C-alpha positions in Angstrom: -0.6 -89.8 212.0 2.6 -87.4 212.4 5.7 -87.7 210.1 9.2 -86.9 211.0 10.4 -83.6 209.8 12.9 -85.1 207.7 9.5 -86.1 205.6 8.1 -82.9 205.1 11.6 -81.9 204.2 11.8 -84.2 201.3 8.5 -83.3 200.1 8.9 -79.8 200.2 12.4 -80.4 197.8 9.9 -81.5 195.0 8.4 -78.2 195.0 11.2 -75.9 196.4 14.9 -76.9 195.3 15.6 -75.0 191.7 15.1 -76.6 188.9 18.5 -76.9 186.4 18.0 -75.2 183.1 18.7 -78.8 182.0 15.9 -80.7 183.8 12.8 -81.4 182.0 9.6 -81.3 184.0 6.8 -80.6 181.7 5.6 -83.8 179.9 4.5 -81.9 176.5 8.0 -81.0 176.2 9.6 -84.1 176.9 7.5 -86.0 174.4 9.0 -83.6 172.0 12.5 -84.3 173.3 14.5 -86.9 171.5 15.5 -89.5 174.5 11.7 -89.9 175.4 11.3 -90.8 171.5 14.2 -93.2 171.9 12.5 -94.7 175.1 9.3 -95.2 172.8 11.3 -96.9 170.4 12.9 -99.2 173.0 9.3 -99.7 174.2 8.2 -101.0 170.8 11.3 -102.8 169.8 10.8 -104.8 173.0 7.1 -105.5 173.0 7.4 -109.1 172.2 9.8 -109.8 175.0 7.5 -107.2 177.6 4.5 -109.6 176.5 6.8 -112.7 177.9 7.4 -111.5 180.9 3.7 -110.8 181.5 3.3 -114.5 180.5 6.4 -115.6 182.6 5.0 -113.6 186.1 1.4 -114.4 185.6 2.2 -118.3 185.5 4.5 -117.7 188.8 1.4 -118.1 191.7 1.0 -115.0 194.2 -1.6 -115.9 196.2 -2.2 -113.9 199.2 0.5 -114.1 202.1 2.4 -116.1 199.8 4.1 -114.0 197.0 7.7 -114.9 198.1 8.1 -116.9 194.7 7.1 -114.3 192.5 8.9 -111.8 194.8 12.4 -113.7 194.2 11.8 -113.8 190.4 11.3 -110.1 190.3 14.1 -109.1 192.5 16.3 -111.4 189.9 14.8 -109.4 187.2 15.6 -106.4 188.8 19.1 -107.3 189.4 19.9 -108.3 186.0 18.2 -104.9 184.8 21.5 -103.1 186.9 19.1 -101.6 189.1 21.2 -100.7 192.8 20.3 -101.8 196.2 18.0 -104.8 194.9 16.5 -106.0 198.1 13.5 -108.2 199.4 12.6 -105.8 202.5 10.9 -107.9 205.8 7.5 -107.5 204.6 8.0 -108.9 201.2 8.6 -105.9 198.8 11.0 -106.0 196.2 12.8 -102.8 195.8 15.6 -101.3 193.6 16.8 -97.8 192.7 17.6 -96.3 189.8 19.9 -93.3 190.9 19.5 -89.5 190.2 21.8 -86.7 189.2 20.9 -85.0 192.4 22.2 -86.9 195.7 20.0 -84.8 198.0 16.8 -85.1 196.1 14.0 -87.6 197.5 12.9 -90.5 195.7 9.7 -91.0 193.4 8.4 -94.1 193.8 7.0 -96.1 190.8 5.0 -99.3 192.1 2.9 -102.2 191.0 1.7 -104.9 193.3 3.0 -108.7 193.1 0.0 -110.3 195.3 -3.4 -111.7 193.3 -6.9 -112.5 194.9 -6.8 -116.1 193.8 -6.0 -118.7 196.3 -3.1 -121.1 196.4 -3.9 -123.8 193.7 -5.4 -121.6 191.3 -4.6 -122.8 187.7 -2.7 -119.4 186.3 -1.7 -120.8 183.0 -1.9 -118.1 180.2 -4.1 -118.7 177.2 -3.8 -116.7 174.5 -5.8 -116.1 171.4 -4.2 -113.3 169.4 -3.8 -110.4 171.4 -5.9 -111.4 174.1 -4.2 -113.3 177.3 -6.4 -114.9 179.6 -5.6 -115.9 183.1 -6.4 -115.1 186.8 -4.5 -112.2 187.8 -2.7 -111.2 184.1 -4.6 -107.6 184.6 -4.3 -106.8 188.3 -1.7 -106.7 188.6 1.0 -108.7 186.6 0.7 -106.7 183.5 1.8 -103.6 185.8 4.6 -105.4 186.9 6.1 -106.2 183.2 5.3 -102.5 182.9 7.8 -101.7 185.4 10.7 -103.4 183.8 9.8 -102.1 180.5 10.2 -98.5 181.6 13.7 -99.6 183.3 14.7 -101.1 179.9 13.5 -97.9 178.2 15.2 -95.6 180.4 18.6 -97.4 180.1 18.2 -97.9 176.2 17.7 -94.0 175.9 20.9 -93.2 178.0 17.8 -90.9 180.5 18.9 -89.6 183.6 16.9 -87.9 185.8 17.6 -85.5 189.0 15.3 -87.3 191.2 16.6 -91.3 192.2 13.1 -93.4 191.1 12.6 -96.3 193.3 10.7 -98.8 192.1 9.0 -101.4 194.1 6.9 -104.8 193.7 4.3 -104.6 196.8 2.8 -107.5 198.3 -0.6 -107.2 200.4 -2.4 -105.1 198.3 -5.2 -107.4 197.6 -8.0 -108.4 200.4 -7.1 -109.3 203.7 -3.3 -108.3 202.8 -4.4 -104.6 204.2 -2.1 -102.7 201.9 0.7 -104.4 204.6 3.7 -103.9 201.7 2.9 -100.1 201.3 2.3 -99.7 204.6 5.4 -101.1 205.7 7.4 -99.0 203.3 6.1 -95.6 204.7 6.0 -96.9 208.1 8.9 -99.0 208.7 11.1 -99.3 205.6 14.5 -97.8 204.7 13.5 -95.1 202.7 10.3 -94.5 204.3 11.7 -90.6 205.2 12.8 -89.9 201.8 9.8 -90.5 199.5 8.5 -87.4 197.7 6.1 -88.7 195.5 3.9 -92.3 194.8 2.7 -93.5 191.8 1.0 -97.3 192.5 0.2 -98.7 188.5 -2.7 -101.0 189.1 -5.0 -101.9 186.1 -4.8 -101.2 183.0 -7.1 -97.7 181.9 -3.9 -95.4 180.9 -6.5 -92.3 181.5 -7.0 -93.3 185.1 -5.8 -90.7 187.7 -7.2 -92.2 190.8 -6.7 -89.2 193.4 -9.1 -90.1 196.3 -8.4 -93.3 198.5 -11.3 -94.9 200.0 -11.0 -95.8 203.3 -12.0 -99.1 204.7 -12.7 -101.1 207.7 -13.6 -104.8 208.0 -15.1 -106.6 211.0 -15.6 -110.4 211.7 -18.2 -110.7 214.2 -18.6 -113.7 216.1 -21.7 -114.5 217.7 -21.6 -117.3 220.7 -24.4 -118.7 222.8 -25.1 -122.1 224.5 -26.3 -124.0 221.8 -28.8 -126.9 221.9 -31.0 -129.3 220.0 -33.3 -127.2 217.7 -36.4 -129.2 219.1 -35.6 -129.8 222.8 -33.8 -126.4 223.4 -36.4 -124.5 221.5 -36.8 -121.2 223.5 -33.3 -120.3 224.0 -31.4 -117.8 222.6 -29.7 -117.9 219.0 -26.6 -116.4 217.8 -28.3 -116.4 214.4 -31.0 -114.4 215.5 -28.5 -111.6 216.9 -26.4 -112.1 213.7 -29.8 -111.7 211.2 -30.8 -108.3 213.8 -27.2 -107.2 213.2 -27.4 -107.7 209.1 -30.8 -105.6 209.4 -29.6 -103.0 211.4 -26.5 -102.3 209.1 -28.7 -101.9 206.4 -31.2 -99.6 208.3 -28.1 -97.0 208.8 -28.2 -93.5 206.7 -25.1 -93.2 205.0 -24.3 -89.9 202.7 -23.8 -90.1 198.9 -21.0 -87.5 199.0 -18.7 -88.4 200.2 -19.6 -91.8 199.0 -20.1 -94.0 201.6 -21.0 -98.0 201.7 -21.3 -100.9 203.6 -21.9 -104.9 203.0 -22.5 -108.0 205.0 -20.5 -110.1 202.9 -19.3 -113.4 204.5 -20.9 -115.7 207.0 -20.5 -119.4 208.4 -21.1 -121.5 211.6 -23.3 -123.6 212.7 -23.3 -127.4 213.7 -26.2 -129.1 211.6 -29.5 -128.5 210.9 -31.1 -129.9 214.0 -29.2 -127.7 216.4 -29.3 -124.2 217.6 -25.7 -122.8 216.9 -23.2 -122.7 219.6 -21.3 -120.2 217.3 -21.7 -118.4 214.0 -20.0 -115.4 212.3 -20.6 -112.7 210.1 -17.9 -110.5 208.0 -18.9 -106.9 207.0 -17.2 -104.3 204.7 -17.3 -100.8 205.4 -15.8 -97.7 203.1 -15.9 -94.4 202.6 -14.2 -91.4 200.7 -13.7 -89.8 203.9 -12.2 -90.7 207.3 -14.7 -88.8 209.7 -17.9 -90.3 207.5 -16.0 -93.8 207.9 -15.6 -93.2 211.7 -19.3 -92.4 212.0 -20.6 -95.8 210.3 -18.2 -97.5 212.6 -19.5 -96.3 215.5 -23.2 -96.8 214.4 -22.2 -100.5 213.1 -20.6 -101.0 216.7 -23.8 -100.3 218.2 -25.9 -102.1 216.2 -24.1 -105.1 217.1 -24.8 -104.2 220.8 -28.5 -103.4 220.0 -28.8 -107.1 218.6 -27.1 -108.7 221.3 -29.0 -107.0 224.0 -32.3 -107.8 222.0 -31.7 -111.3 221.4 -31.0 -111.6 225.3 -34.1 -110.0 226.3 -36.2 -111.9 223.5 -35.2 -115.4 224.5 -34.3 -117.6 227.4 -31.1 -117.5 228.6 -31.4 -120.3 231.4 -28.4 -122.1 230.1 -26.4 -118.9 228.6 -26.5 -115.4 227.1 -25.3 -114.2 223.5 -22.1 -112.6 223.4 -20.8 -110.7 220.2 -16.8 -110.7 219.5 -15.8 -107.8 216.8 -12.3 -108.7 215.4 -11.2 -106.3 213.0 -9.8 -108.1 210.2 -9.1 -105.2 207.4 -8.4 -101.1 207.6 -7.2 -99.3 205.1 -6.7 -95.7 205.5 -9.1 -92.8 203.4 -6.9 -89.8 202.1 -6.9 -87.6 199.1 -4.0 -86.2 196.6 -5.6 -82.5 195.7 -6.8 -82.4 192.1 -4.2 -79.2 191.8 -1.0 -81.0 193.1 2.0 -81.5 191.0 1.5 -85.3 190.8 -1.9 -85.2 189.8 -1.5 -81.9 187.2 1.4 -83.4 185.8 -0.2 -87.3 185.1 -3.2 -85.5 183.8 -1.0 -83.4 181.2 1.1 -86.6 180.0 -2.4 -88.5 179.7 -3.6 -85.6 177.5 -0.1 -85.4 175.5 -0.7 -88.9 174.6 -4.2 -88.2 173.4 -6.4 -89.5 176.4 -8.9 -87.6 178.6 -7.8 -87.5 182.4 -10.4 -89.7 184.1 -10.5 -88.7 187.8 -11.9 -91.1 190.9 -11.4 -92.5 194.2 -10.6 -96.4 194.8 -8.7 -98.6 197.6 -5.4 -99.1 196.1 -1.8 -99.0 197.8 -2.0 -95.1 197.2 -4.0 -94.6 200.0 -1.2 -95.3 202.8 0.9 -92.1 201.2 -2.3 -90.0 200.6 -3.5 -90.6 204.3 0.2 -89.4 205.4 -0.1 -86.3 203.2 2.7 -87.8 200.8 1.7 -86.6 196.9 0.1 -89.9 195.6 -2.1 -91.3 192.7 -2.6 -94.8 191.1 -2.8 -95.1 187.5 -3.2 -97.5 184.5 -0.6 -100.0 182.9 -1.8 -99.3 179.6 -3.7 -101.3 176.9 -7.4 -102.8 177.9 -8.2 -105.3 180.6 -11.6 -107.2 181.6 -13.2 -109.7 184.0 -10.5 -108.6 187.4 -10.6 -110.4 190.1 -12.3 -113.5 188.0 -11.1 -117.0 186.6 -11.7 -115.6 183.2 -9.6 -112.1 183.5 -7.9 -110.9 180.7 -6.0 -108.3 179.0 -5.9 -107.2 175.3 -1.9 -106.6 174.3 -2.3 -105.2 170.8 0.9 -102.8 170.1 -0.6 -99.7 169.2 -2.9 -99.2 172.1 -0.4 -100.8 174.8 2.4 -98.9 173.5 0.2 -95.7 173.9 -0.8 -96.6 177.2 2.4 -97.3 178.5 3.9 -94.0 177.5 1.7 -91.9 179.5 3.0 -93.7 182.9 6.7 -93.2 181.5 6.3 -89.6 180.6 4.7 -89.1 184.2 7.2 -90.5 185.7 10.1 -88.5 183.8 8.0 -85.3 184.3 8.0 -86.0 188.3 11.3 -87.5 188.5 12.5 -84.4 186.3 14.4 -85.6 182.8 17.5 -84.3 182.0 18.2 -82.8 178.7 21.5 -84.0 178.3 22.3 -87.6 177.9 23.4 -90.1 180.8 
């Protein structure tokens, strides 16, 4: 996908514009500077409030495609913190700007997602046991939302200025069939789409995590249709379920590479009328993924051919006197693959920040909001928010907010952000 010339110019700005002698971009130098230590002290002093905001936001349900209540609450917090131009865009993303000192510098985006995987009606009451907090969605990705708020407070408390403006974003549609709709809008239709030089997605907890590979995916719902009939009286006619079974078998016979890692799963099925009826309609949902766009396209082509063969085979195997089998493929999800080079500024800077805080960077590939930026050639990674977390996407999801490890982990993201945005050595 091509991008306007303005975007290319914005990205070039990040590397090509001269850096003032008063602008710090080395994480080690920033970590040693008094303003950063003041920001850390703010995170420390405000940690109890930070925990309260995790609880508050977690207990505002944010199921897929119904993030509006949480978005409104998050936008109100942005406004109370004094971020500029706070808006909820037409897709539902929450945006707020912390201005930079250079009016021509492009934005550094720091984001977390508002939505959870849990359907409407899920009990999201937070249960606390010491430093452990339990609730669906609390780690993926509500803690990260609270971290963004803590960062804004810390930057203000330490009177830190940055050369680049920072665009803080709470995105919608990161999970499941949300299909990255929020960040997709941000980069293709949003007001700032041509002014973004680098993108951070904060997702999950591990502060050593540096996700530099975007795993692409294609998801289909395949609906198989046929004449249907009585299981005894119409025995011998074509059966959509037989075609579906052949499709699953054919999918699992497709060879895929291990490098780039490429996978598939037949994951959901349903349909039929009763146990004594040949179904007239049945469906299958399939997920396919790869770290490389070309490998994903090859798998996609092979799967479509499997469906065609399964339908043709069933129509040839049994009677079509009252009708034939057909199959309709509906694309229900598509995430582009992409990557950010290991030697890019955003990766090396974040890795240096992690090492400065005593972590060994953990490089990986995953499917996150960063996929969209990566696919467009914009420097992007996903990092963790700090602390520890477990059982994501389960009703027993939980995080640990013990202060020492929580603060150390939060410092990685803040240090990375300041290095990429360029911390001014003078006070704000």
